C-alpha positions as a LaTeX table, in Angstrom:
\begin{tabular}{lrrr}
\hline
Residue & $x$ (\AA) & $y$ (\AA) & $z$ (\AA) \\
\hline
Met1 & $-18.77$ & $-12.78$ & 24.05 \\
Asn2 & $-15.17$ & $-13.16$ & 22.94 \\
Thr3 & $-13.92$ & $-16.13$ & 20.96 \\
Phe4 & $-10.28$ & $-17.24$ & 21.00 \\
Glu5 & $-8.44$ & $-19.85$ & 18.94 \\
Tyr6 & $-5.59$ & $-21.99$ & 20.28 \\
Glu7 & $-3.35$ & $-24.82$ & 19.12 \\
Val8 & $-2.18$ & $-27.58$ & 21.45 \\
Cys9 & 1.62 & $-27.18$ & 21.57 \\
Ser10 & 2.37 & $-29.99$ & 24.01 \\
Ile11 & 0.72 & $-32.33$ & 26.46 \\
Asp12 & 2.32 & $-32.97$ & 29.82 \\
Gly13 & 0.38 & $-35.45$ & 31.95 \\
Asp14 & $-2.87$ & $-33.85$ & 33.13 \\
Tyr15 & $-2.09$ & $-30.50$ & 31.46 \\
Ala16 & $-1.78$ & $-29.12$ & 27.94 \\
Asn17 & 0.11 & $-26.06$ & 26.73 \\
Leu18 & $-1.97$ & $-23.98$ & 24.35 \\
Lys19 & $-0.71$ & $-21.27$ & 22.02 \\
Arg20 & $-3.01$ & $-18.53$ & 20.77 \\
Ile21 & $-3.30$ & $-18.66$ & 16.96 \\
Asp22 & $-5.84$ & $-15.90$ & 16.28 \\
Met23 & $-3.23$ & $-13.22$ & 17.11 \\
Glu24 & 0.56 & $-12.88$ & 17.33 \\
Ser25 & 1.79 & $-14.25$ & 20.64 \\
Asp26 & 4.73 & $-16.36$ & 21.82 \\
Glu27 & 3.15 & $-17.07$ & 25.20 \\
Thr28 & 1.55 & $-20.39$ & 26.04 \\
Lys29 & $-1.33$ & $-21.08$ & 28.40 \\
Leu30 & $-1.33$ & $-24.10$ & 30.73 \\
Val31 & $-4.78$ & $-25.71$ & 30.86 \\
Ala32 & $-5.97$ & $-28.80$ & 32.74 \\
Arg33 & $-6.86$ & $-31.58$ & 30.30 \\
Ala34 & $-10.12$ & $-32.14$ & 32.18 \\
Leu35 & $-11.31$ & $-28.83$ & 30.65 \\
Leu36 & $-10.41$ & $-29.89$ & 27.10 \\
Pro37 & $-12.00$ & $-32.41$ & 24.72 \\
Pro38 & $-10.59$ & $-35.89$ & 25.53 \\
Glu39 & $-9.45$ & $-36.60$ & 21.95 \\
Ile40 & $-6.93$ & $-33.74$ & 21.73 \\
Met41 & $-3.34$ & $-34.32$ & 20.64 \\
Glu42 & $-0.42$ & $-32.07$ & 19.79 \\
Gly43 & $-1.38$ & $-29.85$ & 16.85 \\
Thr44 & $-5.12$ & $-29.94$ & 17.58 \\
Lys45 & $-6.80$ & $-26.57$ & 17.02 \\
Leu46 & $-9.35$ & $-25.41$ & 19.58 \\
Lys47 & $-11.93$ & $-22.68$ & 19.86 \\
Tyr48 & $-12.61$ & $-21.19$ & 23.30 \\
Glu49 & $-16.03$ & $-19.58$ & 23.64 \\
Met50 & $-18.45$ & $-19.24$ & 26.53 \\
Met51 & $-15.97$ & $-20.92$ & 28.92 \\
Gln52 & $-15.74$ & $-24.08$ & 26.79 \\
Tyr53 & $-13.12$ & $-25.50$ & 24.43 \\
Glu54 & $-14.14$ & $-27.30$ & 21.23 \\
Ile55 & $-12.09$ & $-28.79$ & 18.41 \\
Ile56 & $-12.09$ & $-26.92$ & 15.10 \\
Ala57 & $-10.91$ & $-28.11$ & 11.69 \\
\hline
\end{tabular}
């Protein structure tokens, strides 16, 4: 199973823009906040694995 790492770039209401940090990419991904841990804020780093996001240090 693949694992991806993201950083929360911005939060806009019920959505967050995530930027991939485990590879070079300028694209962002729009994700519903309901799918993310509730305590996220801009700059939070996330791991996506097995269809779930979790905060990483």
